[in-house]
N, C-alpha and C positions, 0 to 999 in steps of 0.2 A: 508541605509538599514532600513527596518521597524521593529517595535517591534515584529511582527509575525516572520519575518525572523530570528531575534536574538534568539527567543525562539526555533525555529526549529533547528538552529545550535547548541544550548546548548543541546537539546535532542539528536541530532546525536552524539555529543561528549560524552554524558552520555552513549549512546549505545556502543560506542567503549570501554570505560573503564569497563563497566559491562561485555561486551563480553570477554575482556582479563582476568578479574578475574574469570569468570565462566569457561573459557577454562583452566585456571590453575588448578581449582578444579577437573574438569573432567579428565584432563591428570593425575593428582595425583591418582584419583580413578582407572584409567586404570592400572597405574604402580603398584598399591597395589594389584590388583587382577589378571592381565593378561587376563581379560575378553575381548573377541572380541566385545561383545555387548556394553561394556563400551567404547571400542575404537571407535566404530561407533558413540557413543554419543559425544565423544571428537572431532571427525572429523567434526561433524555437528557444534560444537561450533567454530571450526576453520573457518568454512564458515561464521558463525555469525560475527566474527571479520572482515573478508574481506568485507562482505556486509555492515557493519557499516561504514567502510572507504568509500565505494562506495556511500552510502547514504549521508554522510557528504559532499563529493565532489559535488554530484548532487544538494544538497540543497543550497550550496554556489553559484553554477552556476545559479540555478533557481532564486536566489535572485537578480541577476544583473538586472538593469533597461533595458528597451528597448533601442536599438541603431540603427544606420543606417543599419547595416547588419541584425539585428533581430528586426524589427519594432513591432512585436507582443510579444516581450519579450523572456525569456529563460525558460519558465515554464515547457516545455516538457523534460527538462533534468532529472527530477525526474522519468519520465516513463522509460527512458533508464537505470537508476539505478535499478529500480524494475526488468526490464528484465535481467540485469546482475546478480541480485540476484537469479533469477529463474535458469539461466544457471549454476551458481556456486552450487546451491542446487542439481541440477541433477548430476553434476560431483561428488559431495561428495557422493551421493547415489551410483553411480557406483563404487567408491572407496571402499565403505562399502561392497557392494556385492562381490567385489573381495576378500576382507579380510575374509568375511564370508565363501566363497567357500573354501578358503585354510584351514580354521579352521574345516570345515565339514570333510575334508579328514583325519584330525588327531585331534579329540577332546581331550582336556586336562582339568584336574581338576583345579579349581580356587584357588588362594591363598588369604588369609585374606579377604574373600568376604564380611563379615558383615561390617567391617570398610570401605571398598571401597564403599559399597552401601550407607552408611551414608554420606560420602563425596559427592557422586554423588547426593544424595537427597537434600543436602544443596544447591548445584548448581542449581537444578531444582526449588527450592523454589524462589531463587533469580531471575531466568529467568521468572517464572510465574508472579511475581510482576512487573517486568520491561516490559514484553510484554503487560500487561494490560495498563500501562502508555503510551506506544508507540501507541497502537491501539486507545485508548481514545483520546489522544492529537493529533495524526495524523489525525483522522477524524474531530476533532474540528477545527484544523488549516488547513484542506484541503491539506494534504501532502501525495501523493501516496507513496513516498519513505519511510516515517515513518510507514505508515500503512502496507506496504509490509514487512518491517523489523519486525514489531510487529507480523504479521501473521506467519512469518518464525519462530520467537521465540516461538509462540504458538505451532507450529508443533514440535518444539524441546522439549517443555514441555511434550507433548503427547508421543513423542518417549521415553523420559526419564522415564516416568511412566511405559511404556511397558517394557523397558529394566530392570527396577528395579524388576518388577513382574517376568519377564522371568529368570533373574539371580537368584532371590529368589527361584523359582521353581527348577532350576538346582541344587541349593545347597541342598534343602530339599530332592529331589528325587534321587540325586546322578547321574543324567544323564547329563554329560557335553555337550552332543550334543545340548541341548536346548539353550546353549549360542550362538553359531553361527546361529542357526535357528532364534533366537530373533533378532540378528543383521540383518539378511536378511529381516525380517518383518519391521524393522526400516527403512531400505533402500527403501522398497516399499512405505512406508508412506511419506518419504522425497521426492520421485519422484512425488507423487501426489501433495504434497505441492508446489514443484517447478513449476509444470504445472499450478496450479491455480494462482500463483503469476505472471507468464508470460502472461497468457491469460487475466488477469485483466488489465495488463499494455498495452497490444496490443490494447485494445479498446480505450484507451486514445490516443495512437499514430495514430489511424485511425479516430480521430475526432468524436468519438461516441457522440450522443446527450445526454442531461440530462435525468434522469429517467422519466417515464411517469407521476408519481405523481408531480414531480417538474414542468414538462411542463404544466400540468393542472393548477397549481398555477400561472404560468407565464401568461397563457391565461386569467385567471380570473382577474389578476392584470391589464393587458392591457385593458380589457373590462371595468374595474371600473375606472381606472385613466385617460383614454383617452377621458373623456367627452368633447364633442365639435368636435370630429373627426367622421368619417363615419365608417371606418373599419380598421383592420390591417390584412395583409395577408403575405404569404411567411415567416412565423416565423421559424427561424432556430437557433439551438444552437449547441455548441460543448464545450468540456472542455479540458484544458491543464494544468495539475498539479492543482495548487490552483485557476487558472483563469478559468472563464466560459464566453464564448463569446455568446452574444445574438444579433440577427439582424432580422429586419423585415421592411416591408413597411407600412407606416401609411397614410391612405387616409383622407384628410381634405377638408372642403368646399373650393371651388375655391376663394371665396372672403376673406378668412382668411389671416390676415397680416402675414408677416414673423416673426415679434416680437411675435405675439400670437401663431404661430405654434411652435416657439422655446420654449416658455414657456410651451406649451402643452407637448413637447418632454421631457423637463426637469422634469415635474411632473411624466410622465410615467417612466422615467429612475430611479427616486428616489424610486418609488413603486417597480420596479424590483429589485433594490439593497436591498430592505428590505426583499425580498424573497431569493435572492442569493447574499450574501455580496461579495463585490469586483468584481462583474461581470462587463464586458466591453460591453456596449450597443451601437449598431449602428442602427439608425432609418432613413430610407429613406422616406421623406415626398413627397406625390403625391397629385395632385388635384383630385376632386371627379369623373371626367370622367375616371380615371384609376381604379376605383373600380372593383373588381372581384366578388363581392357578395359571398365571401367565406372567410374562415379563422376566424378571431375574429371579431364579430360584437360588436360595442361599445354600452354600456348600456346607 
């Protein structure tokens, strides 16, 4: 297991403990007030705990080395985790809508609202700090599961701010119906968050290419580092979790020795790994009569 894998697992374990602590605070805030909006916040934190467990399992699976049955590794396990998170977020939103609808039929005054809001606010502050850690470290370590977990927490923070505002207005105005209305708005926000998490993960499962700016840098690197070759064509990329696969055909002069062609490929591969760390590069060497006079012309 690499150092990166170990750090990812530690972050996933941290998410689980933070999620449990925040869930306890939000459940306490709901018990103190009886607010449906605060209940919706607590339900979303329950999903946070479940998704943290899913992310931990996925990261441990993705860290496994390639084997005979999975020669390209287990990297895509993280995308399945992110999709599971999206599904659970949507289910939580539907549960919140159900609770909000029931409360709309019979609105009731809140109990100990200020104390409950303070407890819920503390939970939101903790979530805000941790979601920043997850998104920042997830992007740096190229972990879709951690980034999805962090984005979900960010939507939780936004929801919590809205809940606090709505419950506060309900207290000041004396209109208890605002409480379930705010819960319904939270549910809509959670639904949107779940859809974004799922759509981002689907692109990885469907072998989406690297972004255009990264592709441009790859082409520039090949053109610069492949001195001695004629051209490179059929450049294709895909990403799976932290791994990025790059493959292309490299046309070289027909009289170039196998040793020199191999050294040339090594130089190009090193340049590509400077652009995309830990990428897996496959280069198919061809003689010059195979040139297509398109693709990447070597400088």
